[in-house]
ROMILUM-869000 format. One record per residue (C-alpha): residue number from 0; chain; x, y, z. Coordinates in steps of 0.2 Angstrom, whole numbers. Layout:
REM residues N
+-----+--------+-------+-------+-------+
! num ! chaine !     u !     v !     w !
+-----+--------+-------+-------+-------+
! NUM !      A !     X !     Y !     Z !
...
+-----+--------+-------+-------+-------+
This chain:
REM residues 417
+-----+--------+-------+-------+-------+
! num ! chaine !     u !     v !     w !
+-----+--------+-------+-------+-------+
!   0 !      A !  -951 !    28 !   256 !
!   1 !      A !  -955 !    14 !   268 !
!   2 !      A !  -959 !    16 !   286 !
!   3 !      A !  -942 !     8 !   290 !
!   4 !      A !  -932 !    20 !   279 !
!   5 !      A !  -942 !    35 !   286 !
!   6 !      A !  -937 !    30 !   304 !
!   7 !      A !  -919 !    28 !   299 !
!   8 !      A !  -919 !    46 !   292 !
!   9 !      A !  -926 !    53 !   309 !
!  10 !      A !  -913 !    42 !   318 !
!  11 !      A !  -899 !    49 !   307 !
!  12 !      A !  -906 !    67 !   311 !
!  13 !      A !  -906 !    63 !   329 !
!  14 !      A !  -889 !    56 !   329 !
!  15 !      A !  -883 !    72 !   320 !
!  16 !      A !  -890 !    82 !   334 !
!  17 !      A !  -882 !    71 !   347 !
!  18 !      A !  -865 !    73 !   339 !
!  19 !      A !  -868 !    92 !   337 !
!  20 !      A !  -871 !    94 !   356 !
!  21 !      A !  -857 !    82 !   360 !
!  22 !      A !  -845 !    95 !   352 !
!  23 !      A !  -853 !   109 !   360 !
!  24 !      A !  -851 !   101 !   377 !
!  25 !      A !  -833 !    93 !   375 !
!  26 !      A !  -824 !   103 !   362 !
!  27 !      A !  -814 !   118 !   370 !
!  28 !      A !  -800 !   124 !   358 !
!  29 !      A !  -788 !   138 !   362 !
!  30 !      A !  -797 !   149 !   349 !
!  31 !      A !  -816 !   150 !   353 !
!  32 !      A !  -819 !   155 !   335 !
!  33 !      A !  -813 !   137 !   330 !
!  34 !      A !  -828 !   130 !   341 !
!  35 !      A !  -840 !   142 !   333 !
!  36 !      A !  -834 !   136 !   315 !
!  37 !      A !  -836 !   118 !   320 !
!  38 !      A !  -853 !   120 !   327 !
!  39 !      A !  -859 !   130 !   311 !
!  40 !      A !  -852 !   116 !   300 !
!  41 !      A !  -860 !   102 !   310 !
!  42 !      A !  -876 !   112 !   312 !
!  43 !      A !  -877 !   114 !   293 !
!  44 !      A !  -874 !    96 !   290 !
!  45 !      A !  -887 !    91 !   303 !
!  46 !      A !  -900 !   102 !   295 !
!  47 !      A !  -897 !    95 !   277 !
!  48 !      A !  -900 !    77 !   285 !
!  49 !      A !  -916 !    83 !   292 !
!  50 !      A !  -922 !    92 !   276 !
!  51 !      A !  -919 !    76 !   267 !
!  52 !      A !  -935 !    69 !   275 !
!  53 !      A !  -948 !    72 !   261 !
!  54 !      A !  -963 !    83 !   266 !
!  55 !      A !  -975 !    68 !   265 !
!  56 !      A !  -966 !    60 !   279 !
!  57 !      A !  -969 !    74 !   291 !
!  58 !      A !  -988 !    76 !   289 !
!  59 !      A !  -994 !    68 !   305 !
!  60 !      A !  -994 !    79 !   321 !
!  61 !      A !  -981 !    68 !   329 !
!  62 !      A !  -970 !    68 !   314 !
!  63 !      A !  -971 !    87 !   312 !
!  64 !      A !  -967 !    89 !   331 !
!  65 !      A !  -951 !    78 !   329 !
!  66 !      A !  -946 !    88 !   314 !
!  67 !      A !  -949 !   105 !   322 !
!  68 !      A !  -940 !    99 !   338 !
!  69 !      A !  -925 !    93 !   329 !
!  70 !      A !  -924 !   109 !   318 !
!  71 !      A !  -925 !   120 !   333 !
!  72 !      A !  -912 !   111 !   343 !
!  73 !      A !  -900 !   111 !   329 !
!  74 !      A !  -902 !   130 !   327 !
!  75 !      A !  -901 !   133 !   346 !
!  76 !      A !  -884 !   125 !   348 !
!  77 !      A !  -875 !   142 !   348 !
!  78 !      A !  -873 !   152 !   364 !
!  79 !      A !  -883 !   167 !   357 !
!  80 !      A !  -902 !   168 !   356 !
!  81 !      A !  -910 !   164 !   339 !
!  82 !      A !  -928 !   168 !   336 !
!  83 !      A !  -929 !   155 !   322 !
!  84 !      A !  -925 !   141 !   335 !
!  85 !      A !  -938 !   147 !   347 !
!  86 !      A !  -951 !   147 !   333 !
!  87 !      A !  -948 !   129 !   328 !
!  88 !      A !  -947 !   123 !   347 !
!  89 !      A !  -963 !   132 !   351 !
!  90 !      A !  -972 !   123 !   336 !
!  91 !      A !  -965 !   106 !   342 !
!  92 !      A !  -972 !   108 !   360 !
!  93 !      A !  -989 !   113 !   352 !
!  94 !      A !  -990 !    98 !   341 !
!  95 !      A !  -984 !    86 !   354 !
!  96 !      A !  -985 !    93 !   372 !
!  97 !      A !  -977 !    77 !   379 !
!  98 !      A !  -961 !    79 !   370 !
!  99 !      A !  -950 !    83 !   386 !
! 100 !      A !  -934 !    87 !   377 !
! 101 !      A !  -943 !   100 !   366 !
! 102 !      A !  -949 !   109 !   382 !
! 103 !      A !  -931 !   108 !   389 !
! 104 !      A !  -924 !   116 !   373 !
! 105 !      A !  -937 !   129 !   372 !
! 106 !      A !  -934 !   134 !   390 !
! 107 !      A !  -915 !   135 !   387 !
! 108 !      A !  -918 !   145 !   371 !
! 109 !      A !  -930 !   158 !   380 !
! 110 !      A !  -917 !   159 !   394 !
! 111 !      A !  -904 !   165 !   382 !
! 112 !      A !  -915 !   180 !   377 !
! 113 !      A !  -917 !   184 !   396 !
! 114 !      A !  -935 !   180 !   399 !
! 115 !      A !  -932 !   169 !   414 !
! 116 !      A !  -950 !   168 !   420 !
! 117 !      A !  -956 !   161 !   403 !
! 118 !      A !  -941 !   149 !   403 !
! 119 !      A !  -946 !   143 !   420 !
! 120 !      A !  -964 !   140 !   414 !
! 121 !      A !  -957 !   129 !   400 !
! 122 !      A !  -948 !   118 !   413 !
! 123 !      A !  -962 !   117 !   425 !
! 124 !      A !  -976 !   113 !   412 !
! 125 !      A !  -965 !    98 !   406 !
! 126 !      A !  -962 !    92 !   424 !
! 127 !      A !  -981 !    93 !   428 !
! 128 !      A !  -983 !    79 !   415 !
! 129 !      A !  -969 !    68 !   422 !
! 130 !      A !  -953 !    70 !   432 !
! 131 !      A !  -937 !    71 !   421 !
! 132 !      A !  -919 !    73 !   428 !
! 133 !      A !  -913 !    85 !   414 !
! 134 !      A !  -928 !    96 !   416 !
! 135 !      A !  -926 !    96 !   435 !
! 136 !      A !  -907 !   101 !   433 !
! 137 !      A !  -911 !   115 !   422 !
! 138 !      A !  -925 !   121 !   433 !
! 139 !      A !  -913 !   121 !   448 !
! 140 !      A !  -900 !   131 !   438 !
! 141 !      A !  -913 !   143 !   432 !
! 142 !      A !  -919 !   146 !   450 !
! 143 !      A !  -901 !   150 !   455 !
! 144 !      A !  -900 !   163 !   441 !
! 145 !      A !  -917 !   170 !   446 !
! 146 !      A !  -912 !   171 !   464 !
! 147 !      A !  -897 !   183 !   461 !
! 148 !      A !  -899 !   200 !   469 !
! 149 !      A !  -916 !   196 !   476 !
! 150 !      A !  -922 !   199 !   494 !
! 151 !      A !  -926 !   180 !   497 !
! 152 !      A !  -910 !   174 !   488 !
! 153 !      A !  -906 !   161 !   501 !
! 154 !      A !  -924 !   153 !   501 !
! 155 !      A !  -924 !   152 !   482 !
! 156 !      A !  -907 !   144 !   481 !
! 157 !      A !  -914 !   131 !   494 !
! 158 !      A !  -928 !   127 !   482 !
! 159 !      A !  -915 !   125 !   469 !
! 160 !      A !  -906 !   112 !   480 !
! 161 !      A !  -922 !   103 !   482 !
! 162 !      A !  -925 !   101 !   463 !
! 163 !      A !  -907 !    96 !   461 !
! 164 !      A !  -909 !    82 !   474 !
! 165 !      A !  -925 !    76 !   465 !
! 166 !      A !  -915 !    74 !   449 !
! 167 !      A !  -902 !    64 !   459 !
! 168 !      A !  -916 !    53 !   466 !
! 169 !      A !  -922 !    49 !   448 !
! 170 !      A !  -905 !    43 !   443 !
! 171 !      A !  -891 !    41 !   457 !
! 172 !      A !  -878 !    37 !   443 !
! 173 !      A !  -881 !    52 !   433 !
! 174 !      A !  -865 !    63 !   434 !
! 175 !      A !  -874 !    79 !   428 !
! 176 !      A !  -887 !    78 !   441 !
! 177 !      A !  -874 !    76 !   455 !
! 178 !      A !  -864 !    91 !   447 !
! 179 !      A !  -879 !   102 !   447 !
! 180 !      A !  -882 !    97 !   465 !
! 181 !      A !  -864 !   102 !   469 !
! 182 !      A !  -866 !   119 !   460 !
! 183 !      A !  -882 !   122 !   470 !
! 184 !      A !  -874 !   119 !   487 !
! 185 !      A !  -859 !   129 !   482 !
! 186 !      A !  -870 !   144 !   478 !
! 187 !      A !  -879 !   142 !   494 !
! 188 !      A !  -863 !   143 !   503 !
! 189 !      A !  -860 !   160 !   496 !
! 190 !      A !  -877 !   167 !   497 !
! 191 !      A !  -879 !   163 !   515 !
! 192 !      A !  -864 !   172 !   520 !
! 193 !      A !  -849 !   161 !   515 !
! 194 !      A !  -848 !   153 !   532 !
! 195 !      A !  -858 !   137 !   532 !
! 196 !      A !  -844 !   124 !   531 !
! 197 !      A !  -857 !   110 !   529 !
! 198 !      A !  -863 !   117 !   512 !
! 199 !      A !  -845 !   116 !   505 !
! 200 !      A !  -843 !    98 !   511 !
! 201 !      A !  -860 !    93 !   503 !
! 202 !      A !  -854 !   102 !   487 !
! 203 !      A !  -838 !    92 !   487 !
! 204 !      A !  -847 !    76 !   490 !
! 205 !      A !  -859 !    79 !   475 !
! 206 !      A !  -844 !    84 !   464 !
! 207 !      A !  -835 !    68 !   469 !
! 208 !      A !  -850 !    58 !   464 !
! 209 !      A !  -851 !    67 !   448 !
! 210 !      A !  -833 !    62 !   444 !
! 211 !      A !  -839 !    43 !   445 !
! 212 !      A !  -848 !    46 !   428 !
! 213 !      A !  -836 !    45 !   414 !
! 214 !      A !  -845 !    57 !   403 !
! 215 !      A !  -843 !    71 !   416 !
! 216 !      A !  -824 !    69 !   415 !
! 217 !      A !  -824 !    80 !   399 !
! 218 !      A !  -833 !    94 !   408 !
! 219 !      A !  -821 !   108 !   413 !
! 220 !      A !  -833 !   117 !   424 !
! 221 !      A !  -834 !   102 !   435 !
! 222 !      A !  -815 !   103 !   438 !
! 223 !      A !  -816 !   122 !   440 !
! 224 !      A !  -830 !   122 !   453 !
! 225 !      A !  -823 !   107 !   463 !
! 226 !      A !  -807 !   116 !   464 !
! 227 !      A !  -816 !   132 !   470 !
! 228 !      A !  -824 !   121 !   484 !
! 229 !      A !  -806 !   114 !   489 !
! 230 !      A !  -799 !   131 !   489 !
! 231 !      A !  -812 !   137 !   502 !
! 232 !      A !  -809 !   121 !   512 !
! 233 !      A !  -791 !   125 !   511 !
! 234 !      A !  -786 !   109 !   502 !
! 235 !      A !  -774 !   120 !   492 !
! 236 !      A !  -765 !   106 !   483 !
! 237 !      A !  -781 !    98 !   477 !
! 238 !      A !  -788 !   115 !   472 !
! 239 !      A !  -772 !   119 !   462 !
! 240 !      A !  -773 !   102 !   453 !
! 241 !      A !  -792 !   105 !   449 !
! 242 !      A !  -789 !   122 !   442 !
! 243 !      A !  -775 !   116 !   431 !
! 244 !      A !  -785 !   102 !   425 !
! 245 !      A !  -799 !   114 !   421 !
! 246 !      A !  -787 !   125 !   411 !
! 247 !      A !  -781 !   111 !   401 !
! 248 !      A !  -799 !   106 !   396 !
! 249 !      A !  -805 !   123 !   392 !
! 250 !      A !  -792 !   137 !   390 !
! 251 !      A !  -805 !   150 !   390 !
! 252 !      A !  -809 !   148 !   408 !
! 253 !      A !  -801 !   159 !   421 !
! 254 !      A !  -793 !   143 !   429 !
! 255 !      A !  -775 !   148 !   424 !
! 256 !      A !  -777 !   164 !   433 !
! 257 !      A !  -784 !   156 !   448 !
! 258 !      A !  -769 !   145 !   449 !
! 259 !      A !  -758 !   161 !   448 !
! 260 !      A !  -768 !   169 !   461 !
! 261 !      A !  -766 !   155 !   473 !
! 262 !      A !  -748 !   152 !   470 !
! 263 !      A !  -745 !   171 !   473 !
! 264 !      A !  -754 !   170 !   489 !
! 265 !      A !  -746 !   154 !   495 !
! 266 !      A !  -729 !   162 !   491 !
! 267 !      A !  -733 !   178 !   500 !
! 268 !      A !  -739 !   168 !   516 !
! 269 !      A !  -723 !   157 !   515 !
! 270 !      A !  -711 !   172 !   514 !
! 271 !      A !  -720 !   182 !   528 !
! 272 !      A !  -719 !   167 !   539 !
! 273 !      A !  -701 !   164 !   536 !
! 274 !      A !  -697 !   183 !   538 !
! 275 !      A !  -706 !   183 !   555 !
! 276 !      A !  -698 !   168 !   561 !
! 277 !      A !  -681 !   176 !   559 !
! 278 !      A !  -686 !   192 !   568 !
! 279 !      A !  -697 !   186 !   582 !
! 280 !      A !  -684 !   183 !   595 !
! 281 !      A !  -686 !   201 !   601 !
! 282 !      A !  -705 !   202 !   599 !
! 283 !      A !  -716 !   207 !   613 !
! 284 !      A !  -727 !   193 !   619 !
! 285 !      A !  -746 !   196 !   616 !
! 286 !      A !  -750 !   186 !   632 !
! 287 !      A !  -757 !   202 !   640 !
! 288 !      A !  -773 !   199 !   629 !
! 289 !      A !  -784 !   196 !   644 !
! 290 !      A !  -796 !   210 !   643 !
! 291 !      A !  -810 !   197 !   642 !
! 292 !      A !  -824 !   197 !   655 !
! 293 !      A !  -822 !   185 !   669 !
! 294 !      A !  -838 !   176 !   664 !
! 295 !      A !  -830 !   170 !   647 !
! 296 !      A !  -835 !   152 !   646 !
! 297 !      A !  -822 !   145 !   634 !
! 298 !      A !  -807 !   136 !   639 !
! 299 !      A !  -791 !   146 !   634 !
! 300 !      A !  -779 !   137 !   623 !
! 301 !      A !  -764 !   140 !   612 !
! 302 !      A !  -760 !   133 !   595 !
! 303 !      A !  -751 !   118 !   601 !
! 304 !      A !  -766 !   112 !   611 !
! 305 !      A !  -778 !   113 !   596 !
! 306 !      A !  -785 !    97 !   587 !
! 307 !      A !  -787 !    96 !   568 !
! 308 !      A !  -804 !   102 !   563 !
! 309 !      A !  -817 !   111 !   574 !
! 310 !      A !  -812 !   115 !   592 !
! 311 !      A !  -828 !   117 !   602 !
! 312 !      A !  -828 !   125 !   619 !
! 313 !      A !  -810 !   132 !   615 !
! 314 !      A !  -804 !   150 !   612 !
! 315 !      A !  -787 !   155 !   606 !
! 316 !      A !  -780 !   173 !   610 !
! 317 !      A !  -767 !   181 !   600 !
! 318 !      A !  -761 !   196 !   590 !
! 319 !      A !  -763 !   201 !   572 !
! 320 !      A !  -746 !   204 !   564 !
! 321 !      A !  -750 !   208 !   546 !
! 322 !      A !  -765 !   209 !   534 !
! 323 !      A !  -761 !   199 !   518 !
! 324 !      A !  -767 !   207 !   503 !
! 325 !      A !  -773 !   196 !   489 !
! 326 !      A !  -784 !   195 !   473 !
! 327 !      A !  -799 !   186 !   479 !
! 328 !      A !  -815 !   193 !   487 !
! 329 !      A !  -814 !   180 !   502 !
! 330 !      A !  -808 !   176 !   514 !
! 331 !      A !  -797 !   189 !   522 !
! 332 !      A !  -780 !   183 !   527 !
! 333 !      A !  -769 !   188 !   541 !
! 334 !      A !  -753 !   183 !   549 !
! 335 !      A !  -755 !   181 !   568 !
! 336 !      A !  -747 !   173 !   583 !
! 337 !      A !  -754 !   166 !   599 !
! 338 !      A !  -748 !   170 !   617 !
! 339 !      A !  -734 !   157 !   615 !
! 340 !      A !  -727 !   167 !   599 !
! 341 !      A !  -733 !   153 !   588 !
! 342 !      A !  -737 !   160 !   571 !
! 343 !      A !  -752 !   155 !   561 !
! 344 !      A !  -762 !   160 !   545 !
! 345 !      A !  -779 !   167 !   550 !
! 346 !      A !  -793 !   166 !   537 !
! 347 !      A !  -809 !   176 !   541 !
! 348 !      A !  -825 !   174 !   531 !
! 349 !      A !  -841 !   185 !   530 !
! 350 !      A !  -832 !   200 !   537 !
! 351 !      A !  -828 !   217 !   531 !
! 352 !      A !  -809 !   220 !   529 !
! 353 !      A !  -809 !   234 !   543 !
! 354 !      A !  -816 !   222 !   556 !
! 355 !      A !  -798 !   216 !   561 !
! 356 !      A !  -783 !   227 !   559 !
! 357 !      A !  -764 !   224 !   561 !
! 358 !      A !  -759 !   226 !   579 !
! 359 !      A !  -777 !   221 !   586 !
! 360 !      A !  -778 !   208 !   600 !
! 361 !      A !  -790 !   194 !   595 !
! 362 !      A !  -799 !   180 !   603 !
! 363 !      A !  -805 !   166 !   591 !
! 364 !      A !  -819 !   156 !   598 !
! 365 !      A !  -821 !   138 !   592 !
! 366 !      A !  -807 !   139 !   579 !
! 367 !      A !  -806 !   127 !   564 !
! 368 !      A !  -788 !   122 !   564 !
! 369 !      A !  -777 !   114 !   551 !
! 370 !      A !  -759 !   110 !   551 !
! 371 !      A !  -756 !   111 !   532 !
! 372 !      A !  -741 !   103 !   522 !
! 373 !      A !  -741 !   100 !   504 !
! 374 !      A !  -730 !   103 !   488 !
! 375 !      A !  -734 !   111 !   471 !
! 376 !      A !  -722 !   111 !   456 !
! 377 !      A !  -707 !   106 !   467 !
! 378 !      A !  -710 !   119 !   481 !
! 379 !      A !  -715 !   114 !   498 !
! 380 !      A !  -728 !   124 !   509 !
! 381 !      A !  -731 !   121 !   527 !
! 382 !      A !  -740 !   132 !   540 !
! 383 !      A !  -753 !   132 !   553 !
! 384 !      A !  -770 !   139 !   549 !
! 385 !      A !  -786 !   144 !   559 !
! 386 !      A !  -802 !   147 !   549 !
! 387 !      A !  -815 !   158 !   556 !
! 388 !      A !  -832 !   156 !   548 !
! 389 !      A !  -843 !   170 !   555 !
! 390 !      A !  -843 !   186 !   565 !
! 391 !      A !  -848 !   178 !   582 !
! 392 !      A !  -832 !   168 !   583 !
! 393 !      A !  -821 !   184 !   585 !
! 394 !      A !  -817 !   196 !   599 !
! 395 !      A !  -807 !   211 !   593 !
! 396 !      A !  -798 !   220 !   608 !
! 397 !      A !  -809 !   211 !   620 !
! 398 !      A !  -825 !   217 !   611 !
! 399 !      A !  -837 !   208 !   599 !
! 400 !      A !  -838 !   217 !   582 !
! 401 !      A !  -854 !   225 !   577 !
! 402 !      A !  -867 !   216 !   566 !
! 403 !      A !  -864 !   229 !   552 !
! 404 !      A !  -846 !   222 !   550 !
! 405 !      A !  -853 !   206 !   542 !
! 406 !      A !  -853 !   205 !   523 !
! 407 !      A !  -859 !   192 !   510 !
! 408 !      A !  -848 !   186 !   496 !
! 409 !      A !  -856 !   187 !   479 !
! 410 !      A !  -848 !   172 !   470 !
! 411 !      A !  -858 !   159 !   461 !
! 412 !      A !  -855 !   142 !   453 !
! 413 !      A !  -853 !   142 !   434 !
! 414 !      A !  -870 !   141 !   426 !
! 415 !      A !  -874 !   140 !   407 !
! 416 !      A !  -891 !   138 !   400 !
+-----+--------+-------+-------+-------+
């Protein structure tokens, strides 16, 4: 076989691997078994192409390394760990330690069997040779996985963000790097107590940059995670559209359930606001909520005086009317009214659900205010909203809640090795 024919054969095997992984990353049938069958069929075909290379054409270390790498990658396309794949990939990096993608595949393979520290070692060994965006992204993902449940979780997630930023720096047009950075910022939002609004905005910006890369538009997790950010930013219409798009691309995601949960919550808010509006004529005014010390340095305001967004140096006093039960971990939702009897939806983050109760008098310091109006599936929703990001923003019956009332939400961006 000529050198040219030999190269074509390796090129065919490489093209078969690329097609195999394209199906893995973009094919999401209603029945997951259909995807497994398709991957098995294409994997078998790719292996036949690879095995068509005669033994005498894989004698040099570099040729053998390429053969072992491609074979290991073909076997590792499935979600479960395969020792045979690890064995071939291990041979590849020993024969050619400069084969960056072989290190990447080996790290992913080892990650699947739960040996996270060895997987990290694969990524860092390859990165020590030269920076590479895919390796940095996988290292960033792995660090977030390793951080879960540890004492220094926030610090480890911050390291993950730095590696994600390094990947973006290497190629600012690569959608996957931006997507990974968005996931890292979203994870940081939750592990630091689900109150740092700036992390959500950083995450949203990264996802929007990821969407500029056409190859990312087939990634259902991008839509799902971006919708999650919009949900917590109270961009409800964008969140619903994003979850719906994710569900269409991958029916196995919980996106349809997220849409149902949000619509159920919004209908409940809408019904309670309308019911209260009918009955509020005889309600007692909560304007007596003045049990606040005279050295209180914030300017008192009612809803009508608030500006869209963060209202610094301002405090709103009011009364909690109802606690609104729903299916998500955060935030806590309440129906409340200010001293002028103007009703609003109050969303509290990072607090235990017994911090604020129905009937409590509340003071909300530096409130984040939105006047929301949007439509979904022919129904219009309109309400005023105040978001409280952390415990220090709230006085309950004139007193600051104790620090043990703070909680941390344990929600993470989707990750897949």
